[in-house]
N, C-alpha and C positions, 0 to 999 in steps of 0.2 A: 667249721670255719670256711668262709667264702670271701675271696678278695677280688679286687678289680681285674686282676690278671686271669681269674677263673672264667670271666665272661667269654673271651675268645677261646679259651682252653675247652670249656664245656661245649661251646658252639661247634668246635671241630669234631668232638666226639659224637654229638647227638644229631647235628645237621651238616655233616661233612660236605656233601655235594650241593647243598642248597645255597642260593645266592645270598650273601650277607651285605655286600657293600658295592654301590655303584658311584663312581666319580668320573664324569666325562665319559670317555671311551673305555675306562678301566672297570671291569666287572670281576669281583672276587667272591668265590664261595667261602663258606665258613672255614673249610680246610685250608684253602689258599691264604686267606687272611691270617689265620693263626700261624701258619708257617712263616709268613713275612714278619709277623710280630716277634716270633722266636728269633729270626735272623737279626732283627733290630736289637732285641734283648742281648743276644750273644755278642753283637758288635759293641754295645755299650760296656759290657763286661771286659771285652778285649781292650777297651780304651782306658782301663784301670778305674772305672767308676765303682765306688764302694757303696754298699747298702746304706740307705738313709741320706745319701748326698742328693743335692738338688740339680736338676737340669732345666734350663730355660729354653722356651721355644717362642719365636716371633714369626708368625706366618698366618696367611689366610687359610680357609678350609681346604683340606685335601685328604686323600686316603692315607698319605704318609704321616700327616699330623696324628691321625688315630693310631697308626702303627706305633709311633713313638709313645703315645699316651699309654697304651696297654703294655708296651715293652718295658717301660719304666716300672709299671706296676708289678710285672712278673719278676723283676730282679730287685725289688725293694727300693728303687730310686723314687724320688719325689719330683713330679712334673711341676714346672712353674710356667703357666701359660701367660703370655704378655699381650696386653691390649695393643693392637697395631697402631692405634691413634695417639699413643703417648709420645711425648717429646723425647729426644735422645737422653736428656738429663734425667728424666723420670725412669727411662728404661735402665740406665746405669744404676739409679738408686735401687731398683728392684733386684738387679743382678747382684749388687754389693750387699744389700740387706739379706737376700736369700743365700748368699755365698755360693751361687751356682757354679758348677765346675764344667758344664758343657753348655754351649749356646748353639741352638739350631735356628737357621735363618731360612725362611721360605722365599718363594719367587718375588724378587723386587726389594728384599730387605737385606741383601748381602752387603751392600755398600754402607748401610747404617752400621753394620757390625764392624766394619773397618774404622768407623769414626769413634767407636766406644771402646776399642780394645785396650788402649792404654789406661782407661779409667775402670777397667773390669779385671783386676788382678786375680780373682778367684778362678776365672775361666781358664782351663788348660786345653780345651778342645773346641774348635769351631767347625760346625758342620753345615753345609748347604743342602737343603732338602731337594731342590728342584733343578738347579743349574750347576754345572762344573765351574767353579770359581777359584782363581789362585788364592792360596793361603787358607782355603777351606778344604775339609775332607768332604767328598761328594757322597751323599747318603746312599745312592744306588750302588756305588762301589762297595760300601760297607756291607749292605744286605746281600749282595750277590756272592760275596766271599765268605760270609759267616754261616755257621751251621743252622739248619732249620729245626734242630732238636730242641725240645722244651728244656730250658735251663733248670727248672724245678728248684729255684731258690726259696728258702723258707721265708715267708712273709706273714706277719700277724695282722689280723683284722684291725687291731688298734694302731698299727703303724700309720704314719703320715703318708698319704697317697698323692695329694694335690695341695700345693700352696698357691692359693688363688688371690691375687692382689686386687683390692677393690678400693674405689675412691680416688683413683688416679686422675680422673677428669674433674673431681670436685675437691681436691685437697691432696695431702701427702698419702701415697698408696700404703695400705696396711694389708699384711698377708693373713688371709683367713686359712687356718689349718684344718684341712678336711682329711679324715682318716678313711681307710677302706670301709670301715663299719659305718661311718657317716654317710658316705656316698651310696653304699649298697642298701642301707636302710631306706633312704629316700627313693632309690631306684625301685625297690620292691613295692614301696608305698604307692608310687605312681603307676606301676604295672597293675596293681590291684585296683586302685581308684579309677583309672581310665580304661581298665579291662583290655590291656594290650595282649596280643597273642602272636603266635608264629605266622599268622595270616596277615599281619599288619605290615605296611610299608610306610615309613615316615619320610617326608620331604624336608630335609635338614638344610637350612640356609642361614640361620643365625650363627654367630661366630663360635667356634669350638673353644676359644680362650675364655669364654664366659660360662656361668653356671647354666646357661641355656643348652649346654651339651647333653642335658639329661635325656632327650628323646633317643639319642644314639645309644646310650647305655641301656635304656629300657628295651628298645627293639632288639638289640643284639643279645640281651640277656634272655628274652623269651623266644628267640629264634626267628624274629622278624627281619625285615630288610631295611637298609638305610640308603636313601638316594641323597647323596651329598652334593651340594652346590658350593662353589667357591665363595659366593657372597649373595646377598639378597637383591637379586635382579628380578623385577616383576614378571617379565616375559619368560625368563628361564624357569621361574617357580611354576608358572601356569603350564608351561610346556612339559616340565618334568612330571607334574601331577597327572597330566593327560597321558603322556607316553608310558610312564611306569605304573600307572593305575595306583597311585599313592592313596592310602586310606587315611593318612593323618598329616597334619601340619601344625606347627606351633609358631606364633609370631606375637610381636608387641602391637598394641593398638594403633600406633603410627603406621605400621605396614598394612594393617587391615584398612585403615583410612585411605591409603594410597591405592590399594587393590580395588576398593569400592568406586574410586574415581578413575580407574584405569579404563580408557576407551575400548580396549580390545577384550575386556574381561569375558564377555558373553560368547566370544568365538572359541573358547576352550571348553572341552568336556571335563568337568570336575566331578562327575557323578560317582566316581570311585571313593570319594571322601566319605568316611563315616564319623570322623572326629576332627573338629577344628578348634584348637585351643588358643586362648589368648592369655598372656601373662606379661610380667615385667613392670607394668604400671596399671592403675585403674583404667578400665575401658569406659570412655564416655558413652552414655546410654544411647545417644543418637547413632553413633557408629555401630554399636552392638545390634541395634534394631535393623540397620541396613544389612549387616552380615547375616542375621537370622533370616531376613527376607530372601537373601541370595542363596545361602547354604541350607536353610531349613533347620530343623531341630537337632542339630549336631554340634552346636557350640558348647564349649566347656571352658572353665577358667581354672588356672592354677595360681595361687598366691604363694609367694615364698621370697627368699633372699639367699644370697651366697652362703651366709652363716648357717643356713638350714639345709644346704646341699641339694636343691634349694626349697624343699617341700614344706609347706605349712598347712594350706587348706585346698580343697577341691570343690568346685561348683559344677556338677555334672549336667549333661544335656537335658535330662528329664526335669530339672528345676528351672530351665529357661522357658518362660512363657510370655508372649507379647501381650496377652489379654488375660483378664480375670484376676482373682485374688493373689495368685502366685507371681503376677507380674512385678510386684514390689521387690521380689527377690533379685531382679536384674541389677539392683544396686549393690548386691552382696558379693562376697568372695567365697561363698559356700561354707562348708563345715570342715573342722579339723580332719586332716587325712591321717591314715595309719602311716607312721607311728607317732605323729606329733600330738602334743597336748597344748592347748591354747587358753590363755586367760587375758583379761584386761585389767590393768593395774593403774592406780593413781600415782601421784608424785611421791607418796610414801612407800610405794612398792606393793601395797596391799590390793587385793582384788576389789573391783567396784561392782555395783549392782548391775543387773541386766539392763541394757539400754543406755547406760552411761558411757560417755566417751573417755577413753584413757589410752595408755600406751599398750601396744600388743606385746605380750611376752609368750615365749614358746619354749618347750623342753621336749627332749626325746633323744633316741640314739643317733638321729641324723644331725644333731646340733654340734657345731664346732666346739672344740675344747678351748678355743681362744685365738688370739692373734699372735703371730710370729714375733718374738722378741719384744712384745708389748704387754707385759704382765699387768701393769696398772690399768690399761684400757680393757684387758680381758676381765679383770675383777670388777670394773665398772659396768661392763655390758652383760656379764654372766654372773648372776647372784643367786645362790642357793639352787643352782642347776637350771635356772630360768634365763634364757637369752632375752634381754630387753631390746626390742628391734628398732626403736626410734620411730616406728609407724604408729599413727593414732587410729583408733577404731572403736567399735562397740560390738557386743554380742547380744542378740535378741534372745527371747525366752526359749526358742527352739535350737539355739546353738549356731545360728548363721552369723558369720562375721561380716561386718560392714567396715570397709576401709574409709577413713575420713581423710587422712593425708599424712605426709611426713611431718613429724613434730617440728623439724627444723624449717619447714616451709610455711608454717602457720603465720598469718599476718595479724598483728595486733594494732587495730586502728581505732582511736578514740575510746580505748578500753574494751573494745569488742574483739572477740576471736573470729577470724575468717579463715576457712580452709579453702585453698585455691581450687581444688578439684570441683567443689560445688559450683563456683562461679564459671569454671571452664565448661562444665556440663551444660550450662545455660547458653553460653556463647556458641557451643557446637550445634545448638538447635537452629541457629540462624542459617538460612540457606546459602549465604555468601561466604561463610567461614569455612576455610579448609583446615587450618590448624590454629591453636591458640595456647598461650601460656599466661598464667596469672601469678604475679609475684608482688612482693612489697617494694615500695619506692619511698624515698624520703619526702615528707610533707611538713611544711612549717606549721600548719594548723593542727594536724592530727598525729604528728610524729611519723607515722607510716600511713600510706594510702594503698588502696587496691589498684594495682596497675596491670593492664593487659597488653599483650602484644599479639597481633593477629596476622595470619597470611590468608589471602583470599583465593577462592576457586577461580580457575581461568575464566576471564571474561566477566567476573562478578564485580559489582561496585556497591559500596556502602560507606556511610560516613561514621566518624567517631560518635557523633551525637545519636545517630540512628541505633547503633549498637548499645550505647548506654541506656537509651530509652527502652530498648528491647529487654535488657537485663532488669531494669526497674519494674517492668510489668510482671516479672516472674520471680523476683528475689527481694529480700529485705534490703532497704537502701544502703545499709552499711556494708553489705556483701557485694555491691555493684562496683565495677571499675569507676574510679574518678577520672582516669585518663586511659586512652587506648592509642597505641602506636601500630602502624601497619608496616610490617617487615617483609622482605623478600623471602627470608628463610629463618627458621628458628633452630638454634643449636641442638644437636642430638648426640646421644651416645652411639657407640658402634652397633648396638642392637636396635636403635631407632627410638629410644626413650627421649622425650623432650628434656633438655637440661635447664631446669628452672634456675639453678644457681648461676649459670652463665648469663641468663637473661637478667636476673636480679643484679648481677655485677655491673651491668650497663648503667643502671640507675643509681647505684651506691658508690661507684668507684671514685667519685670526687668528694665523697663525704669522709668524715673523720673515723667512722666506724662502719662495719658491715654487719648486717643481720644474717645469721647462718644457723 
């Protein structure tokens, strides 16, 4: 039996004096990191936290965040990572729904804690991670006075480790229950699929409150190093890769788009990179080609979702080819990863033939057992052991998965189904387009129309008519935008994924109904 708390525990035994974690000026060996984790774990026990209780954390990335993450795992507590972009009422909802007994606030979020105290009756302890603040217990005071001996609390691999709320930016947050077994099954699968070793160093800048935490778990598990940044700042990312000789990075397509347009990109030595992974949302082919031209044949893709902790498929570097018969695979998300099993199902829940579009379903030991306190939703989404993802896709004869789009994002116009990502891929081919999002909008004639919003590259100019003609030369007419708006910025999630639902809301908010 292996649990999340065994990652730092084993690291301290096997790689005692090897560097494990770098955050700013703080550099911790595996031994030092594990001792700080133990201190945090013993401090939580001293605060009368009981096994299986939940503790909530609201903070940007830091080494302390990871200490709390693993400390909770060592003593059987459940970590509840909270999206820093949520509104106070949404944060209260998560705290109350999870019945969290401890609230940990990172730098800049302490005042928010004051505002939600009266609405959070389950919380008995308020801890400030980074700053001494009145009415909070200071984290450093706790760890300095606690024992650094391993508490060795009995924790089972089936116990809940993380309660990760998802959907807070697109609806009522729902808690995805991830056990130690779920997380470690996915972690092992990614270590194998991406061939991570103790010689790897990941540059981690996506938020730790998201399922994107996986590179940290993988690297620490195999004895590699984590270079942790507070947030996704382009210059800081490039500087860290150069200075620390990082071998790996993981980001969403939006960030890669920003990097490819970053004026100072070529000033940094990125030759240490051996693996550049994109995930979170489908990568527009034009952006992928630019990345391959910059980084070489080291691009890889991981497709997954929070409910899969988050692993479903892997598309390795050797399948990425710009020319030749394999170039068609650039549109795919690769093949199912260990330990996931993938199939495509129709509306009746039965598998469809190879090449047919349907809903992606997945099962395996990495799949959540369900949603916290939402038994009906759990039964709807997980049927006969298969998680129905809500993503649309198809499998070819060789087992490559092709993502079509979110089922909820599909546009039905004049009786025809349009998947936004297909139209977005064409818009990204235009040299003036920086970012774009395609959504449904109300239309008196067609019921729904294909609506695009676009941001332009600095100094670029193009008209709505030009872009529509550009699409019509490359797509079936019904898939082309009927209207295009030019925006200064497109709403995004904290990890940089474009928020189509927020864009769509702009066009439907005055209507009697919303498409979702």
